[in-house]
N, C-alpha and C positions, 0 to 999 in steps of 0.2 A: 821820179815824185820833184817837184819842183820846191822849197823849201826859201823865204824868204827874211835875211839873216835882220834881227834889227843891230841899231848901233854899235851897243855893250855885248852880244853875242860875238858880230864879227870883232872888235877888240879883243877878248879873251880867250876867242878862238888863235889870232894871228900873233896873242901876246904868250902862248901855251900857259892862259892864266888854269887856278884851277874852281875859278867861281863859275867857269864853264861846265855844266852836268855833261858826265861821263856818255850818256845817250847823246846830247847836242854834240857832240863835238866826233860821235861814230855817224852819224845824220851825214854830217857835214863833212868827214871825211868819206864816204860811200860814193864813189865812179860814178856809180849809174847814177846819184839824184842831180839837178839843177839843184843850182846855189846862187841866190841872188840877193845884191846888196842893192837897198832903193838910195834912191839918187839923193833922198830926203836925209840919211846918215852921213853921207858923204858929206853936206852941209852942215850937219847938225856937227860933223867931228872940227870939218873946217873953221866953225866959230867958232868952238872950243879950244883948238888951238893956238888961233889968230890971238885968240886974251889968257892965253898961257893954264886953261885947265885942262891942254892932252900937252901932257906931255911925250913925245916921242923918241926912238932912234936914230931918226933919218927921218930930210925935210918932208914934208908933209904933202910935197906937186910928188914925190916917190912914192908915198904909202901906199895910195891908192890902186896907178897901175901895178907898181910891182906885186901888192898881194895879193891883188886878184887874179893874175897871172900864175903867177908861182901856187895859188891853191885851186886852180879854178871860176874861181867864184864870178 
């Protein structure tokens, strides 16, 4: 089955946040599911990062390719 992650779900998942429900985490981690991240979410994160409202532990240009590859998104 295919699932489209919104921006918060993606960020909560990669950051291991407890704000993401166990059900959502289970769906994302299931290798039989296709997990999709919208270009609109990437755009939203880029804007928030550029204005300082998104703080991450790595350069933004490494975040998306690194995490999508690592997590099969």
